[in-house]
C-alpha positions in Angstrom: -0.2 0.1 -0.2 2.8 2.1 0.7 4.6 1.6 -2.4 1.6 2.4 -4.4 0.7 5.7 -2.7 4.5 6.8 -3.1 4.6 6.0 -6.5 1.1 8.1 -6.7 2.8 10.7 -5.0 5.9 10.9 -6.7 3.6 10.6 -10.6 1.7 13.5 -9.2 4.9 15.4 -8.5 6.0 14.4 -12.4 3.0 15.9 -13.4 2.9 19.1 -11.8 6.7 19.6 -12.4 6.2 19.2 -16.1 3.2 21.4 -15.9 5.4 24.3 -14.5 7.7 23.8 -17.2 5.4 24.0 -19.5 4.2 27.0 -18.2 7.4 28.5 -17.8 8.6 28.1 -21.4 6.0 30.3 -23.0 7.6 33.4 -23.2 10.9 31.4 -24.9 8.3 29.0 -27.1 6.5 32.6 -28.4 9.9 33.0 -30.8 9.7 37.0 -30.3 11.8 38.6 -32.8 11.1 42.1 -30.8 10.3 43.8 -27.4 7.1 44.8 -28.5 6.2 41.3 -29.5 7.5 40.1 -26.3 5.8 41.9 -23.8 2.8 40.6 -26.0 3.3 36.9 -24.9 2.6 37.2 -21.3 2.6 39.6 -18.4 5.6 37.5 -16.9 7.5 38.1 -20.0 10.7 40.6 -19.9 13.4 41.4 -22.4 16.7 41.9 -22.2 18.3 45.0 -24.1 21.8 44.6 -23.0 23.6 44.3 -26.5 26.1 41.7 -25.2 23.7 39.3 -23.6 23.2 36.6 -26.2 25.6 33.9 -26.2 26.9 32.2 -28.8 24.1 30.1 -31.0 21.6 32.1 -29.2 19.1 33.1 -31.0 17.0 36.9 -30.6 14.3 35.2 -29.1 16.6 33.9 -26.2 16.4 37.9 -25.1 12.6 37.1 -24.2 12.2 35.4 -21.0 10.6 35.5 -17.8 12.4 38.0 -15.6 14.3 36.0 -13.2 15.6 33.5 -16.2 17.0 36.6 -17.1 18.7 37.9 -14.6 20.0 34.3 -13.8 21.4 33.9 -17.2 23.3 37.4 -16.6 20.9 40.2 -17.4 20.9 42.9 -14.9 17.0 44.7 -13.6 18.2 48.3 -15.4 19.0 46.1 -18.8 15.2 44.6 -18.3 12.3 46.2 -20.2 8.9 45.0 -18.1 6.7 48.2 -19.1 3.5 47.5 -16.7 -0.2 48.7 -17.1 -1.8 51.2 -15.1 -5.3 52.8 -14.2 -6.0 56.8 -13.6 -9.2 58.6 -13.3 -10.3 61.5 -15.2 -13.6 62.4 -13.8 -14.5 61.7 -9.8 -17.4 63.9 -9.3 -18.9 62.6 -5.6 -21.9 61.2 -5.4 -24.9 63.1 -4.6 -26.3 63.4 -0.9 -29.8 65.0 -2.0 -32.9 65.2 0.8 -36.4 65.3 -0.8 -37.0 68.1 1.8 -34.7 70.5 0.7 -35.4 73.6 -0.5 -33.2 74.0 -3.3 -34.0 70.9 -5.9 -31.7 70.0 -8.3 -32.5 69.1 -12.1 -32.0 65.1 -12.8 -28.2 65.9 -14.5 -27.0 67.4 -11.3 -27.6 64.3 -9.8 -24.8 61.4 -9.1 -25.6 58.4 -8.2 -22.2 56.5 -9.8 -18.8 57.4 -9.0 -16.6 57.5 -11.2 -17.6 58.9 -14.3 -14.6 58.6 -16.6 -11.5 56.0 -16.3 -8.2 55.5 -18.4 -7.0 52.3 -18.2 -3.2 51.0 -19.8 -3.4 47.6 -20.6 -0.9 45.1 -21.0 -1.4 41.9 -22.7 -2.1 39.2 -19.7 -2.2 41.9 -16.9 -5.5 42.7 -15.1 -6.6 46.1 -14.2 -8.8 46.7 -11.2 -10.5 49.7 -10.1 -14.0 50.4 -7.8 -17.2 51.9 -8.6 -19.2 53.0 -5.8 -23.2 53.4 -6.2 -25.5 55.0 -4.0 -28.9 55.2 -4.8 -30.2 59.0 -4.6 -33.4 60.4 -2.4 -36.4 62.5 -4.3 -34.8 61.0 -8.1 -37.0 61.9 -10.6 -39.1 59.5 -12.4 -41.1 59.3 -15.7 -43.9 56.2 -16.0 -45.9 55.5 -19.4 -49.0 53.5 -18.9 -49.6 50.9 -21.9 -52.6 49.4 -22.1 -54.2 46.8 -23.8 -57.9 47.7 -24.8 -59.2 44.9 -26.7 -62.7 44.0 -25.3 -61.9 42.0 -22.9 -60.2 44.9 -21.1 -63.5 46.6 -20.9 -64.0 46.7 -17.1 -60.0 47.5 -16.4 -60.6 50.8 -18.5 -63.0 52.7 -16.1 -60.9 51.6 -13.2 -57.8 53.5 -15.0 -59.5 56.7 -15.9 -58.8 57.9 -12.5 -55.4 56.5 -12.5 -53.4 59.9 -13.3 -54.3 61.5 -10.1 -54.2 59.1 -7.6 -50.7 57.7 -9.2 -49.9 61.3 -8.9 -50.7 61.2 -5.2 -49.1 58.0 -4.5 -45.7 58.6 -6.0 -45.3 62.3 -4.6 -44.1 59.8 -1.6 -41.3 58.7 -3.7 -40.2 61.8 -5.6 -41.4 65.3 -5.9 -40.8 65.1 -9.8 -43.0 63.0 -11.2 -44.2 62.8 -15.1 -46.9 59.9 -16.4 -47.8 59.2 -20.1 -50.8 56.8 -21.6 -50.6 54.8 -25.1 -52.7 51.5 -26.1 -52.7 49.1 -28.6 -54.8 46.1 -29.4 -53.5 44.3 -33.0 -51.8 44.2 -36.3 -54.8 45.5 -38.9 -54.8 42.6 -41.1 -56.2 38.9 -40.7 -56.0 36.9 -39.2 -55.5 39.2 -36.2 -58.6 41.6 -36.8 -61.9 41.1 -38.9 -61.1 43.0 -42.1 -64.8 43.3 -43.1 -66.0 47.4 -43.5 -68.4 46.6 -40.9 -66.2 45.4 -38.4 -63.2 47.6 -39.2 -65.8 50.4 -38.2 -67.2 48.4 -35.1 -65.3 45.5 -34.0 -68.0 44.6 -31.1 -71.2 45.2 -33.5 -72.4 41.3 -32.2 -71.4 42.0 -28.7 -74.2 43.1 -26.9 -74.5 45.8 -29.3 -71.5 47.9 -27.7 -69.7 51.1 -29.6 -65.9 50.2 -30.4 -63.5 52.4 -32.0 -61.9 51.0 -34.7 -59.2 48.3 -34.6 -55.3 49.5 -34.2 -51.8 48.4 -33.3 -50.5 51.3 -31.2 -51.5 54.7 -30.0 -49.7 57.0 -28.1 -52.7 58.7 -26.3 -50.7 61.2 -24.0 -47.2 62.4 -24.4 -45.5 62.6 -20.3 -46.8 64.9 -18.4 -47.0 66.4 -14.6 -50.1 66.8 -15.2 -52.4 64.6 -13.8 -56.0 66.1 -14.5 -54.8 65.6 -17.9 -54.2 62.1 -17.6 -57.9 61.5 -16.6 -59.2 63.6 -19.0 -57.5 61.8 -21.8 -57.7 58.7 -20.4 -61.5 59.1 -19.7 -62.0 59.4 -23.3 -60.7 56.5 -24.8 -62.9 53.4 -25.9 -62.4 49.7 -26.2 -61.3 48.2 -29.2 -61.3 44.4 -30.5 -59.5 41.4 -32.0 -59.9 37.9 -33.2 -57.3 36.1 -31.9 -56.3 35.6 -27.9 -52.3 36.7 -28.4 -52.2 40.4 -28.0 -49.9 42.8 -30.6 -48.3 44.3 -26.9 -44.5 44.1 -28.7 -45.3 46.1 -31.5 -46.3 48.4 -28.9 -43.2 48.4 -26.6 -40.9 48.7 -29.1 -42.3 52.0 -30.3 -42.7 53.5 -26.9 -39.0 52.5 -26.3 -37.8 54.3 -29.5 -39.9 57.0 -29.8 -38.3 58.9 -27.0 -38.9 62.8 -28.2 -42.4 61.8 -28.9 -43.3 59.7 -25.6 -41.4 62.7 -23.9 -38.8 60.5 -22.1 -36.5 62.6 -19.8 -33.1 61.3 -18.5 -34.5 59.9 -15.4 -35.7 57.0 -13.9 -37.8 55.5 -17.1 -40.6 53.1 -16.1 -43.0 51.3 -18.8 -46.3 49.7 -17.2 -47.4 47.0 -19.3 -51.3 45.8 -18.8 -53.0 43.3 -20.4 -55.2 40.1 -19.7 -53.7 38.3 -22.6 -50.3 36.5 -24.3 -48.6 38.4 -27.3 -47.4 37.8 -30.3 -43.2 37.9 -31.3 -41.3 37.5 -34.0 -42.4 35.4 -37.0 -46.0 35.4 -35.8 -46.5 38.0 -38.5 -46.2 35.3 -41.4 -49.7 34.1 -40.4 -50.7 38.0 -41.6 -48.2 37.7 -44.7 -46.2 39.9 -42.9 -42.0 38.7 -43.2 -39.9 41.3 -43.2 -38.4 41.6 -39.6 -38.8 44.6 -37.4 -36.7 47.0 -37.9 -36.7 48.7 -34.3 -37.2 51.9 -35.5 -39.4 54.4 -34.2 -42.7 54.8 -37.2 -45.3 57.2 -35.5 -47.5 59.4 -37.6 -49.7 61.4 -35.3 -49.3 59.6 -32.8 -50.2 56.0 -34.4 -48.1 53.2 -35.6 -48.4 53.2 -39.1 -46.0 50.1 -40.0 -47.8 47.2 -38.5 -49.1 45.8 -41.5 -45.2 45.8 -43.1 -43.1 44.9 -39.9 -43.5 41.7 -38.2 -43.6 41.3 -34.4 -40.3 42.4 -32.6 -38.1 39.4 -31.0 -37.6 39.1 -27.5 -34.0 40.0 -28.0 -34.5 42.9 -30.0 -36.9 44.5 -27.4 -34.5 43.5 -24.4 -31.9 45.5 -26.5 -34.0 48.6 -27.6 -35.3 49.1 -23.4 -31.8 48.4 -22.0 -30.7 50.9 -24.8 -32.9 53.7 -23.4 -32.7 52.5 -19.8 -36.4 51.6 -19.4 -37.4 49.2 -16.9 -40.7 47.4 -17.7 -43.3 46.3 -15.4 -46.0 43.8 -16.6 -49.1 44.2 -14.9 -50.9 41.1 -16.1 -53.9 38.8 -14.4 -53.5 35.4 -12.8 -53.7 33.7 -15.8 -51.2 34.3 -17.6 -48.7 35.3 -14.8 -46.4 32.2 -15.6 -46.1 33.2 -19.2 -44.9 37.1 -18.5 -43.0 35.5 -15.4 -40.8 33.4 -17.9 -40.4 37.0 -20.1 -39.3 38.5 -16.7 -36.3 36.2 -16.5 -35.2 37.1 -20.4 -35.7 40.8 -19.6 -33.2 42.4 -17.0 -34.8 45.2 -14.6 -38.2 43.9 -15.3 -41.1 43.0 -12.8 -43.9 41.0 -13.2 -47.2 42.2 -10.5 -50.7 40.8 -10.7 -53.5 42.7 -11.7 -57.2 42.6 -10.5 -59.8 41.3 -13.0 -60.8 44.7 -12.9 -57.7 46.6 -12.2 -58.6 48.1 -9.4 -55.3 47.3 -7.4 -53.0 49.2 -10.4 -51.8 51.7 -8.0 -50.6 49.5 -5.3 -49.1 46.9 -8.1 -47.1 49.9 -9.4 -45.4 51.4 -6.0 -44.3 47.8 -5.2 -43.0 47.2 -8.3 -41.0 50.3 -8.5 -39.8 49.6 -4.9 -38.8 45.8 -6.0 -37.0 47.2 -9.1 -35.4 50.8 -7.6 -33.8 48.2 -4.8 -31.7 46.7 -7.1 -28.6 47.5 -8.8 -27.3 45.1 -12.0 -24.3 46.6 -13.9 -23.8 46.3 -17.7 -21.0 46.7 -20.0 -21.1 47.7 -23.6 -19.4 45.4 -26.0 -16.0 44.3 -25.5 -13.4 44.7 -28.2 -11.4 41.5 -29.1 -9.1 39.8 -26.2 -10.3 42.2 -23.7 -12.3 40.4 -21.0 -13.6 41.9 -17.6 -15.2 40.5 -14.3 -17.1 41.9 -11.7 -17.0 41.5 -7.6 -19.8 43.2 -5.4 -19.2 44.6 -2.2 -23.1 44.8 -1.2 -25.1 45.9 1.9 -24.5 44.3 5.2 -20.9 43.1 4.1 -22.5 40.6 1.6 -19.8 39.9 -1.3 -21.0 38.5 -4.9 -18.6 37.1 -7.4 -19.4 35.4 -10.9 -22.8 36.9 -12.4 -23.7 37.8 -8.8 -20.9 40.2 -8.8 -22.6 42.2 -11.4 -25.3 42.9 -8.6 -26.9 44.0 -5.6 -30.1 43.7 -4.0 -32.6 45.6 -1.3 -30.6 48.8 -1.8 -32.6 51.5 -0.1 -32.8 55.1 -0.9 -29.4 56.6 0.6 -27.6 52.9 0.8 -24.1 53.0 -0.5 -22.6 49.9 -2.4 -19.0 49.0 -4.6 -18.0 47.1 -7.3 -14.5 46.3 -7.7 -13.7 45.6 -11.6 -11.0 43.6 -13.2 -10.2 44.1 -17.1 -7.6 42.4 -19.0 -6.5 42.4 -22.5 -5.0 38.9 -23.8 -3.7 40.8 -26.9 -3.1 43.8 -28.7 -5.8 45.0 -31.0 -4.5 44.7 -35.0 -3.7 48.6 -35.2 -3.4 48.7 -31.5 -5.7 52.2 -31.4 -7.6 52.6 -28.2 -10.9 51.8 -27.5 -13.8 53.1 -25.7 -16.6 50.9 -23.4 -19.1 51.8 -20.9 -20.1 50.1 -17.8 -23.8 51.6 -16.4 -26.2 50.2 -14.0 -29.2 48.9 -15.9 -32.5 51.2 -15.9 -30.4 53.8 -14.9 -29.2 57.2 -17.1 -26.1 57.4 -15.6 -22.5 55.6 -16.8 -19.0 55.0 -16.4 -16.6 55.5 -19.6 -13.7 53.9 -19.8 -10.9 54.2 -22.1 -8.4 51.3 -23.0 -5.1 52.1 -24.0 -2.9 48.8 -25.3 0.7 48.5 -24.5 2.1 46.8 -27.8 5.1 48.2 -27.2 8.3 49.0 -25.4 9.7 52.5 -24.1 13.1 51.3 -25.6 11.5 51.0 -29.3 11.2 54.9 -29.2 14.8 54.9 -29.2 15.6 52.9 -32.3 18.0 54.0 -35.1 16.1 53.0 -38.2 18.7 51.8 -41.1 21.5 51.1 -38.4 24.6 50.2 -39.6 24.5 48.1 -36.5 22.4 45.8 -38.6 24.1 44.7 -41.8 24.8 47.8 -43.9 21.3 49.4 -42.6 19.1 46.3 -43.2 16.7 46.7 -40.0 16.5 48.8 -37.1 18.4 48.5 -34.5 16.5 49.4 -31.1 16.0 47.9 -27.7 19.4 46.0 -28.1 19.0 44.2 -31.0 17.9 44.2 -34.9 14.4 44.2 -35.9 15.4 43.5 -39.7 13.3 44.9 -42.0 10.6 43.2 -44.2 12.8 40.0 -46.5 15.9 40.3 -44.2 16.6 37.7 -41.2 19.1 36.8 -38.9 20.8 38.0 -35.7 22.1 41.0 -37.4 20.0 40.8 -40.6 22.9 39.7 -42.5 20.2 37.4 -44.8 18.2 37.9 -47.4 15.5 35.1 -47.4 16.3 34.1 -50.7 19.8 32.9 -49.2 18.3 30.9 -46.1 19.1 27.6 -47.7 22.3 26.9 -49.4 25.2 24.5 -49.1 27.9 27.1 -48.4 26.4 28.6 -45.4 25.2 25.3 -44.3 29.2 24.1 -44.3 29.5 27.2 -41.6 27.0 25.5 -39.4 29.2 21.5 -39.0 31.4 21.5 -36.4 34.9 19.9 -37.9 33.7 19.4 -41.4 31.1 16.7 -40.1 27.7 16.0 -41.1 25.8 16.9 -38.4 24.0 20.4 -39.1 24.6 22.5 -35.5 25.0 18.9 -33.9 21.5 18.3 -34.5 20.6 20.7 -31.7 19.8 23.7 -33.7 18.9 25.6 -37.3 21.2 27.0 -39.6 20.2 30.7 -40.6 22.8 32.5 -42.5 25.5 30.4 -41.8 25.1 30.9 -38.1 23.8 28.0 -35.8 20.8 29.4 -33.6 20.1 26.4 -31.0 16.9 24.8 -30.8 14.7 25.7 -27.8 13.9 23.7 -24.7 10.4 23.2 -23.2 12.2 24.1 -20.0 13.1 27.6 -19.9 16.2 26.2 -17.7 17.7 23.6 -20.3 19.5 25.4 -23.1 21.7 24.2 -25.9 25.1 26.6 -26.4 28.3 27.4 -28.4 29.3 27.9 -32.0 28.0 24.3 -33.1 25.2 24.0 -30.4 27.4 21.3 -29.0 27.2 21.8 -25.3 24.2 21.9 -23.2 23.5 22.5 -19.1 21.1 19.4 -18.9 23.0 16.4 -19.4 25.6 16.1 -16.9 26.1 13.2 -14.1 23.0 13.1 -11.7 22.9 12.0 -7.9 19.8 11.3 -6.0 17.7 12.0 -9.4 19.5 15.5 -9.1 21.9 17.5 -11.7 25.2 17.5 -10.6 23.6 16.2 -7.1 21.8 19.5 -6.9 25.0 21.4 -5.6 26.5 22.6 -9.0 25.7 23.7 -12.2 26.5 21.9 -15.9 28.6 23.5 -18.4 28.7 22.0 -21.4 28.0 18.5 -19.7 30.9 18.7 -17.1 30.1 19.6 -13.4 31.0 22.7 -12.1 30.8 22.0 -8.1 29.9 24.4 -5.2 32.8 25.0 -2.5 32.7 22.0 -0.4 31.4 19.6 -2.6 33.9 17.4 -5.5 33.0 14.1 -8.0 31.7 13.9 -11.5 28.2 14.7 -9.9 29.1 17.0 -7.1 28.1 14.1 -4.7 30.8 14.6 -2.7 30.8 16.7 0.2 33.9 18.1 1.9 32.5 18.6 5.1 33.4 16.9 8.1 30.9 17.6 10.7 28.9 14.2 9.8 32.0 12.2 11.0 32.3 14.3 14.5 32.3 11.2 17.1 30.8 11.8 20.7 34.7 12.8 21.9 34.7 15.1 19.1 37.1 13.0 17.1 36.8 12.2 13.1 35.8 9.0 12.9 36.4 8.7 16.9 40.2 8.6 15.5 39.8 5.3 14.0 39.0 6.0 10.6 38.7 8.5 8.0 36.0 11.0 7.1 35.7 10.3 2.7 32.7 12.6 1.6 31.2 13.2 4.9 31.0 9.3 5.4 33.4 7.5 8.1 35.7 5.0 6.8 37.0 2.8 9.7 40.2 1.8 9.5 40.1 -0.2 12.6 38.1 -3.4 11.9 36.9 -3.6 15.7 35.3 -0.4 15.4 32.2 0.5 13.1 29.2 2.7 13.3 28.9 6.1 11.2 31.4 7.6 13.6 33.8 4.3 14.1 32.5 4.7 17.9 31.2 0.8 18.1 33.0 -2.1 18.9 31.3 -5.6 19.2 34.1 -7.5 20.9 34.9 -4.4 23.8 34.6 -5.5 27.4 30.4 -5.8 28.1 28.9 -4.3 31.5 28.5 -7.8 32.8 32.3 -8.8 32.7 33.2 -5.3 34.7 30.3 -6.0 36.8 32.1 -9.7 37.8 35.4 -8.4 38.4 35.1 -5.3 40.2 32.0 -6.1 42.5 32.0 -9.8 42.2 28.1 -9.4 41.2 26.3 -9.9 38.1 25.1 -12.5 35.5 29.0 -13.4 35.0 29.8 -13.7 38.7 30.2 -17.6 38.4 32.5 -17.4 35.4 34.1 -14.3 35.5 37.5 -15.6 35.1 37.0 -17.7 32.4 35.0 -15.1 30.4 36.1 -11.8 31.4 40.3 -12.4 31.9 41.1 -10.4 28.7 41.5 -7.4 30.3 43.1 -5.4 33.2 41.2 -3.8 35.9 41.9 -0.5 37.9 40.0 1.1 40.2 39.4 4.5 40.7 38.1 6.9 43.2 36.1 9.1 41.0 34.1 8.4 37.9 35.0 9.6 34.1 30.7 6.1 34.3 27.1 1.2 34.6 24.8 -2.6 36.4 22.0 -4.6 38.3 20.2 -2.9 40.8 23.2 -0.2 41.4 24.6 1.9 39.3 28.4 1.6 38.6 30.6 3.4 36.1 33.8 2.7 34.1 36.0 3.6 31.1 37.4 1.6 28.4 40.7 1.8 27.0 43.0 0.2 24.5 46.9 0.9 24.9 49.2 0.3 22.3 46.6 -1.6 20.5 47.3 -4.7 22.5 46.6 -3.8 26.2 42.6 -3.7 27.1 42.3 -1.4 30.0 38.9 -1.1 32.2 38.5 2.0 34.8 35.7 1.4 37.5 34.7 3.5 40.2 34.9 1.7 43.8 31.3 3.1 44.8 28.3 1.6 43.9 25.4 4.1 43.3 22.4 2.0 44.7 18.6 3.3 44.9 17.7 3.1 48.7 14.8 0.9 49.2 10.9 2.2 49.6 10.0 3.5 53.1 7.1 0.4 54.5 5.7 2.5 57.0 3.8 5.5 55.2 3.2 3.2 53.1 1.3 0.6 55.0 -0.4 3.6 57.4 -1.8 5.0 54.1 -3.6 1.3 53.1 -5.0 1.0 56.5 -6.4 4.6 56.3 -7.4 3.9 52.7 -9.6 1.0 54.0 -11.0 3.0 57.2 -12.3 5.6 54.9 -13.6 3.5 52.6 -15.8 1.1 55.5 -17.0 4.5 56.6 -18.6 5.5 53.0 -20.1 2.3 52.6 -21.8 2.3 55.9 -23.0 5.8 55.3 -24.3 5.1 51.7 -26.4 1.7 53.8 -27.7 4.2 56.2 -28.9 6.1 53.9 -30.4 3.5 51.9 -32.6 2.4 54.8 -33.8 5.4 56.4 -35.1 6.0 52.5 -36.4 2.5 52.5 -38.3 2.8 55.8 -39.6 6.1 54.8 -41.4 4.5 51.6 -43.1 1.8 54.0 -44.2 4.0 56.7 -46.1 6.1 53.4 -47.5 3.0 52.4 -48.7 1.9 56.0 -50.7 5.6 56.4 -52.4 5.1 52.8 -53.4 1.4 53.3 -55.1 2.7 57.2 -56.6 5.6 55.3 -57.9 3.1 52.7 -59.4 1.1 55.4 -61.5 4.1 57.3 -63.1 4.9 53.8 -64.1 0.7 53.3 -65.9 1.3 57.1 -68.0 4.1 55.9 -69.0 2.7 52.6 -70.2 -1.0 54.0 -73.2 0.8 55.9 -76.0 -2.4 56.6 -79.5 -0.8 55.7 -82.4 -1.2 58.3 -84.1 -3.8 56.1 -80.9 -6.1 55.9 -80.4 -7.9 59.1 -77.0 -9.5 59.8 -77.0 -12.0 61.8 -73.9 -13.8 63.0 -74.2 -16.1 60.3 -74.3 -13.3 57.8 -71.1 -12.2 58.9 -69.3 -15.4 58.7 -70.4 -15.7 55.5 -68.8 -14.0 53.2 -71.4 -14.6 50.5 -74.6 -13.5 52.2 -72.4 -10.2 53.2 -71.2 -9.3 50.0 -75.2 -9.8 48.8 -76.6 -7.6 51.8 -74.1 -4.9 50.3 -75.1 -5.3 46.8 -78.8 -4.7 47.2 -78.2 -1.8 49.4 -76.7 -0.4 46.1 -79.2 -1.1 44.6 -82.2 -0.1 46.5 -80.7 3.3 46.9 -79.7 4.4 43.5 -83.0 4.2 41.9 -84.4 6.9 44.5 -81.5 9.1 43.6 -82.3 9.1 39.9 -85.9 9.6 40.3 -84.9 12.9 42.2 -82.9 14.1 39.1 -79.5 13.9 41.3 -76.2 12.2 40.1 -75.0 9.2 41.9 
C-alpha cells in the first residue's frame, strides 16, 4: 500500500513539475523577434536590452524570457524591459447626498449616483487592471412612468378603473419623488387578417355582435398622452378612450413596446428613471407570428409614429424578445408587466429574459393597479445590476460586488446588489484584462452602467503594444548589416525580406550548401550538432520546453542538462552543468558533485573525526580499525561488556560464576572518581586500549544503589484508605435504609386511610339484618351490600341527582 501511495505521489510530482515547465516556457516558445512582440506574450515576459547578452548560438528570441530567468542568465534588472499597466481616473464627481425636503431642487443631470465617471486604463497583455465603482441610490430622483394598456374588448372593465389613475398615482408617487411625469398609450393588434376582421362593418365597429356595444376601430398602437406632470390631463384623455376588438387571443403588445422604447421624443422620455407599465389580460405575439398575416420583413427597431399612431404594423413583423431587450436597455427603460393571474407564468418567464423588469398580478378589473405599480417600482429600484458595452476582441471583464451588510458576490452575482434602500451605498470591484493587442493598437472605449439608470462610466482602453526603448530605435542602423534593419532595445529588428541576428541574410539565401557548411563542426555531417538550425551560416540553437535547459556554443554542441546526476538531481543539486560537465559548489567534489568535503557529519561524541579510528570520505566515515564500526567508528562489538566489568569489580551480576573464564581479557583498574553502569545499582567505568593490544577498564569503587522503599508510610496509607472506604460504605447503607423506611411508612399510612373509607361505605341498611351467620358468610354479606346499592340508587336518580 505504501509503495502504491509513493508511486502516485511521485507521478503527481512529475506531472506538476512538467506542468510548471510547460507554463514557464511560454515566453521562449513565442519565438519573439522584438521587444514589442515579447511583452504581448504574457505579463511575466521581459526583454533583455543588453547588447552583449546573447551567447554564441543563441537567437534573438532568447532575449525574451521570464524576469528571474533573464537575471539568472546574466541580464541586470536595469537592462530588462518590462512595462506595466496602470489606471487613472479622469472624472471623479462624488455621489449626490440629496434630501427630498431640501429647499433647493436639483435637476436630473445634476444628480450623481455612480462614481467615478471616466477612467483610463493602460493594458499590458495578460495583466488585469482593477478599479472600484461606487453606487448610491439618490433620494427624490425624478421618475417618468408610461402606462401602456391593452384596449381589446376583454379589458373593458379595466379601462373604467384606469380613468382616474393619473391623479391617484400622482398623489401616491409624491411620497417617492417630487418630480413625477405620467403618460398613456394603448394597443390592440396588427390591422390585417387573421388578427382582426377586415370586413368594412367590423373595421368601423369590431364589437357589433357583442351586446350592441360601440367600439373604436382596431389599431396597432396609439400614443394617447405624452409624458406630463398634469394628472388631471391624464384622467381627461384616458376617460375618452374606447375599447376596440380583435379575433385572436394573443395581442400585439410587442409592437407597442418597441415604439414606446424607440420613440423617445414623441413619448417625452427624460434622462431620469423610466418606467413602462404594460397592462394586459392576454398573451403576446412575437417575431415570426407575422407570417400568418403575410408579413415577413423583420422589425427594424425604428420609430414609425405618425400623428401618434404606429403606421407600419402591416409592413414589419413583431419584434423578437432579444430585440426588445436591446432597445429597452439602450433607452434605460424598466418594464412592469401588470397581468392577470391566468398569464402570470408566461410573463414571469418573459421577465427572466428582460433584465430590470417585474411582474405584478393585476386584479380582474385593474382595481389594484396603483399598489402594483408602487410595489414593482420599489422592487426594481432596490436592485442595481451593472452591464457593459461590447468589449474589443481579446478583452475580458470580471465583477465583484460588495453589497449591503458586507455581502460579497462574484461571477454573475458580482454584477448586482439587492435590497438597496434610498441612501444606501454599495461598491463594485471591476477587473479588465487584455490578452492581445488590437490589430492597429488603437485605443478603444467601453461603458459600464447600472441597468435602468441613465448614468454610466466611460472607460478608455489604451494598449501597451511596444516597449519604451523602441522609441529610441535607429532605423537603417549600420549595426544591422549595412542598414538592413532598425536597431532598438539592444537588437536588430530586420526589414522585410531580411533575417538573422544582425539581418545579415536575405530570405532567398537561407538554405544554401555554402552557408550550411559553416554550421558543421569539424566538417562533420551534423548541422549544428542536430541541436539547432543553420540561419545565414550561423547556428541558432533549439529551445527546450524547460526554459532553464538550453543548448549553446557555436555549433550547439554544449548543453546544461546532460551532466551526471546524483539522487536524481543534476550535479547532485550542488553545482551547475556547463557543456555536460559539473562545476561543483564549494565543499563539494566528484563528477556529480555528490562528494561533500564537510567533516561535521563524521565527528564522534569525543569530537574526534571518526573517533580517531577512521577517515572521513565524502562526509562518511571509513573505519580503519576493524574492531570498530558505525557511522562514526564508535561501536566495538568485541570490547568488554557491562557484565564482565561488574563481576570483576564487585563480584556480582550474570557472569559472577564464570568471571575468570569469560572476563580475563582486560586489566581492571579501580579509581575513586567516575569518568561512568549494572544490576540494581549503578556503576561507572571507561574502557581504553593501550598500544593497540593492552585493554584497560577503569571502574569507580563506589556503587550507587537506589534506597529501598519506606514501608511505614505505605502501610499507614493503605490502612487509612480501607477505613475511609468502610465508613463511606456504611454511610451509604444507612442512607438507603432511611429511604426504604420512609417509603414503607408512607405505604402503611395509605393503607390505613383506605381501611377507614371501606368502613363508611359498607353501611348495612335497616331492612338488611345481618346475623352472626351473615357476618361469618362472606357471600351473604356481599349480597346485602349489593342489595343496598341497588335500593338506594333508584330513588336518587328519580330525584334528578347524580350518583
